[in-house]
One Martini backbone bead per residue (centre of mass of N, CA, C, O) as a GRO file, in nm:
protein
  215
    1MET     BB    1  12.820  10.438   8.766
    2THR     BB    2  12.509  10.474   8.882
    3THR     BB    3  12.281  10.171   8.958
    4ALA     BB    4  12.220  10.217   9.275
    5VAL     BB    5  11.946  10.297   9.506
    6LEU     BB    6  11.953  10.359   9.853
    7PHE     BB    7  11.701  10.353  10.113
    8ASP     BB    8  11.569  10.479  10.357
    9LEU     BB    9  11.263  10.511  10.517
   10ASP     BB   10  11.249  10.653  10.783
   11GLY     BB   11  11.287  11.000  10.715
   12THR     BB   12  11.300  10.973  10.385
   13ILE     BB   13  11.028  10.863  10.256
   14ILE     BB   14  10.880  10.863  10.536
   15ASP     BB   15  10.641  11.017  10.771
   16SER     BB   16  10.672  10.859  11.099
   17GLU     BB   17  10.734  11.023  11.358
   18PRO     BB   18  10.457  11.083  11.491
   19ILE     BB   19  10.380  10.782  11.528
   20ALA     BB   20  10.631  10.686  11.682
   21THR     BB   21  10.604  10.880  11.920
   22GLN     BB   22  10.323  10.793  12.013
   23ALA     BB   23  10.392  10.490  12.051
   24PHE     BB   24  10.620  10.529  12.257
   25ARG     BB   25  10.459  10.670  12.477
   26ALA     BB   26  10.246  10.450  12.517
   27ALA     BB   27  10.440  10.213  12.582
   28TYR     BB   28  10.576  10.342  12.825
   29VAL     BB   29  10.323  10.358  13.003
   30GLU     BB   30  10.229  10.054  12.979
   31CYS     BB   31  10.532   9.974  13.112
   32GLY     BB   32  10.577  10.189  13.365
   33GLY     BB   33  10.663  10.461  13.308
   34LEU     BB   34  10.840  10.743  13.429
   35GLY     BB   35  10.748  11.011  13.320
   36GLU     BB   36  10.908  11.103  13.054
   37ALA     BB   37  10.966  11.009  12.757
   38PRO     BB   38  11.270  10.937  12.566
   39VAL     BB   39  11.239  11.071  12.271
   40ASP     BB   40  11.508  11.202  12.185
   41ARG     BB   41  11.677  10.941  12.216
   42PHE     BB   42  11.514  10.772  12.023
   43LEU     BB   43  11.555  10.954  11.765
   44ALA     BB   44  11.875  10.951  11.772
   45MET     BB   45  11.845  10.617  11.698
   46ALA     BB   46  11.771  10.615  11.426
   47GLY     BB   47  11.787  10.305  11.222
   48ARG     BB   48  11.768  10.116  11.447
   49PRO     BB   49  11.682   9.868  11.617
   50PHE     BB   50  11.453   9.862  11.866
   51GLU     BB   51  11.594   9.668  12.061
   52GLU     BB   52  11.852   9.840  12.090
   53ILE     BB   53  11.720  10.092  12.201
   54VAL     BB   54  11.596   9.967  12.453
   55ALA     BB   55  11.862   9.868  12.577
   56GLU     BB   56  12.007  10.147  12.591
   57LEU     BB   57  11.757  10.274  12.767
   58ARG     BB   58  11.660  10.065  12.981
   59LEU     BB   59  11.409   9.909  12.892
   60PRO     BB   60  11.154   9.713  12.878
   61PRO     BB   61  11.101   9.455  12.657
   62ALA     BB   62  10.782   9.491  12.633
   63ILE     BB   63  10.789   9.753  12.452
   64VAL     BB   64  10.818   9.631  12.174
   65GLY     BB   65  10.531   9.515  12.128
   66ARG     BB   66  10.374   9.772  12.194
   67PHE     BB   67  10.494   9.954  11.979
   68ARG     BB   68  10.417   9.784  11.730
   69SER     BB   69  10.115   9.788  11.776
   70ARG     BB   70  10.073  10.098  11.777
   71SER     BB   71  10.201  10.155  11.496
   72GLN     BB   72  10.021   9.964  11.329
   73GLU     BB   73   9.747  10.109  11.390
   74GLN     BB   74   9.880  10.391  11.240
   75ALA     BB   75   9.987  10.334  10.943
   76HIS     BB   76   9.759  10.486  10.770
   77LYS     BB   77   9.897  10.783  10.845
   78VAL     BB   78  10.123  10.752  10.669
   79GLN     BB   79  10.357  10.944  10.471
   80ILE     BB   80  10.486  11.070  10.197
   81PHE     BB   81  10.711  11.269  10.107
   82PRO     BB   82  10.725  11.535   9.937
   83GLY     BB   83  10.878  11.418   9.627
   84MET     BB   84  10.955  11.104   9.665
   85TRP     BB   85  10.804  10.968   9.436
   86ARG     BB   86  10.968  11.098   9.212
   87VAL     BB   87  11.243  10.999   9.291
   88LEU     BB   88  11.182  10.697   9.254
   89THR     BB   89  11.061  10.691   8.962
   90GLU     BB   90  11.300  10.833   8.818
   91ALA     BB   91  11.524  10.637   8.896
   92ALA     BB   92  11.389  10.391   8.765
   93ARG     BB   93  11.362  10.509   8.476
   94ARG     BB   94  11.692  10.532   8.465
   95GLY     BB   95  11.772  10.218   8.577
   96ALA     BB   96  11.761  10.189   8.870
   97ARG     BB   97  11.814  10.026   9.156
   98ILE     BB   98  11.577   9.978   9.422
   99GLY     BB   99  11.642  10.022   9.771
  100VAL     BB  100  11.575   9.905  10.111
  101ILE     BB  101  11.705  10.025  10.434
  102THR     BB  102  11.603   9.910  10.760
  103GLY     BB  103  11.505   9.917  11.118
  104LYS     BB  104  11.252   9.780  11.043
  105ASP     BB  105  11.057   9.539  11.052
  106ARG     BB  106  10.921   9.348  10.809
  107PRO     BB  107  10.615   9.352  10.860
  108ARG     BB  108  10.592   9.667  10.880
  109THR     BB  109  10.727   9.736  10.617
  110GLU     BB  110  10.535   9.587  10.422
  111HIS     BB  111  10.279   9.726  10.514
  112VAL     BB  112  10.349  10.029  10.453
  113MET     BB  113  10.439   9.989  10.158
  114SER     BB  114  10.166   9.883  10.060
  115LEU     BB  115   9.987  10.125  10.140
  116LEU     BB  116  10.186  10.330   9.952
  117GLY     BB  117  10.306  10.171   9.687
  118LEU     BB  118  10.626  10.091   9.711
  119THR     BB  119  10.649   9.802   9.581
  120SER     BB  120  10.643   9.914   9.275
  121VAL     BB  121  10.952  10.071   9.307
  122CYS     BB  122  11.083   9.840   9.475
  123HIS     BB  123  11.312   9.569   9.440
  124ASP     BB  124  11.429   9.580   9.744
  125LEU     BB  125  11.493   9.453  10.087
  126VAL     BB  126  11.622   9.535  10.425
  127THR     BB  127  11.614   9.390  10.753
  128PRO     BB  128  11.641   9.276  11.080
  129SER     BB  129  11.497   8.997  10.982
  130ASP     BB  130  11.751   8.951  10.832
  131PRO     BB  131  12.068   8.827  10.809
  132PRO     BB  132  12.190   9.088  10.818
  133ARG     BB  133  12.334   9.319  10.972
  134PRO     BB  134  12.248   9.601  11.103
  135LYS     BB  135  12.241   9.906  11.141
  136PRO     BB  136  12.568  10.028  11.106
  137ALA     BB  137  12.623   9.802  10.944
  138PRO     BB  138  12.717   9.699  10.605
  139ASP     BB  139  12.567   9.431  10.520
  140GLY     BB  140  12.301   9.532  10.383
  141VAL     BB  141  12.439   9.679  10.153
  142TRP     BB  142  12.588   9.439  10.033
  143TRP     BB  143  12.339   9.262   9.987
  144LEU     BB  144  12.202   9.444   9.778
  145CYS     BB  145  12.435   9.460   9.577
  146GLU     BB  146  12.441   9.158   9.519
  147ARG     BB  147  12.142   9.133   9.420
  148PHE     BB  148  12.210   9.363   9.188
  149ASP     BB  149  12.497   9.343   9.069
  150VAL     BB  150  12.661   9.574   9.244
  151ALA     BB  151  12.896   9.781   9.306
  152PRO     BB  152  12.952   9.992   9.560
  153ARG     BB  153  13.069  10.227   9.375
  154ASN     BB  154  12.762  10.211   9.219
  155ALA     BB  155  12.641  10.323   9.489
  156ILE     BB  156  12.369  10.472   9.688
  157LEU     BB  157  12.305  10.633  10.009
  158ILE     BB  158  11.994  10.735  10.167
  159GLY     BB  159  11.973  10.935  10.474
  160ASP     BB  160  11.886  11.060  10.825
  161SER     BB  161  12.106  10.887  10.975
  162CYS     BB  162  12.386  10.774  11.127
  163ALA     BB  163  12.345  10.476  11.051
  164ASP     BB  164  12.337  10.518  10.749
  165ILE     BB  165  12.616  10.652  10.703
  166ALA     BB  166  12.788  10.436  10.838
  167ALA     BB  167  12.708  10.203  10.653
  168GLY     BB  168  12.791  10.329  10.381
  169ASN     BB  169  13.088  10.391  10.444
  170ALA     BB  170  13.168  10.094  10.517
  171ALA     BB  171  13.072   9.984  10.221
  172GLY     BB  172  13.159  10.202   9.982
  173VAL     BB  173  12.944  10.413   9.941
  174ARG     BB  174  12.758  10.662   9.861
  175THR     BB  175  12.665  10.946  10.069
  176VAL     BB  176  12.337  11.079  10.178
  177ALA     BB  177  12.210  11.347  10.362
  178CYS     BB  178  11.902  11.407  10.495
  179LEU     BB  179  11.708  11.705  10.636
  180TRP     BB  180  11.387  11.582  10.693
  181GLY     BB  181  11.446  11.426  10.945
  182ALA     BB  182  11.576  11.318  11.260
  183GLY     BB  183  11.840  11.420  11.201
  184ARG     BB  184  12.125  11.585  11.309
  185LEU     BB  185  12.350  11.783  11.171
  186ASP     BB  186  12.597  11.740  11.359
  187ASP     BB  187  12.583  11.432  11.357
  188LEU     BB  188  12.608  11.393  11.051
  189LYS     BB  189  12.878  11.537  11.010
  190ALA     BB  190  13.043  11.330  11.186
  191GLU     BB  191  13.005  11.093  10.961
  192GLY     BB  192  13.072  11.190  10.663
  193PRO     BB  193  12.922  11.264  10.417
  194ASP     BB  194  12.928  11.338  10.077
  195GLN     BB  195  12.626  11.458  10.115
  196PHE     BB  196  12.374  11.711  10.111
  197VAL     BB  197  12.011  11.736  10.152
  198SER     BB  198  11.713  11.954  10.190
  199SER     BB  199  11.545  11.808   9.952
  200PRO     BB  200  11.381  11.619   9.723
  201TRP     BB  201  11.447  11.812   9.484
  202GLN     BB  202  11.753  11.800   9.521
  203LEU     BB  203  11.775  11.495   9.493
  204ASP     BB  204  11.660  11.470   9.209
  205ALA     BB  205  11.882  11.639   9.072
  206MET     BB  206  12.122  11.465   9.157
  207LEU     BB  207  12.024  11.198   9.023
  208ARG     BB  208  12.003  11.307   8.737
  209ASP     BB  209  12.320  11.342   8.714
  210LEU     BB  210  12.395  11.030   8.781
  211LEU     BB  211  12.180  10.930   8.584
  212GLU     BB  212  12.091  10.774   8.307
  213ASP     BB  213  11.899  10.872   8.040
  214PRO     BB  214  11.700  10.668   7.825
  215SER     BB  215  11.549  10.901   7.635
   0.00000   0.00000   0.00000
């Protein structure tokens, strides 16, 4: 029986792509970038720590601090995807332990989650600022399962990126790819998730079938 539900944050629970894209473009220009910022390549690596993305794109390291400053300034504009608040609260009501596993650093994660009231429904989180290796490594998934005292076979990971699905598959949890985030369908298919969901309402129905209703 599923007793822990782990969520990616950006692109799964919250719609932060417009803010992240704007912050990335601004930081790219401020750090001397020429031509168009490589936004598509940036979004294709969603879910991974920003430092890794910057290194792979061969951008100057100074862009990390600029990007975080610009995105933090606009954090108040980030919204929860319609329907996701119900997904979270209903899963918790049915007794599931709710975890967040994100590629966003802990200070920004805690800030945006606090602004949106998400700390009241999430029991724990893991970020690249914490000891486990970040996604796509499975360590963060195992870390949350251990903290929840839940075997990986009884956990499910929901995310919109290839890094999410790769981490969950390697950890031995059930994986669900959501299609309302930055991930591209063909790329997600290549990672082999156990299931796809096209809307938070479909996800809510799926979790309702998996979780025991205590009422």
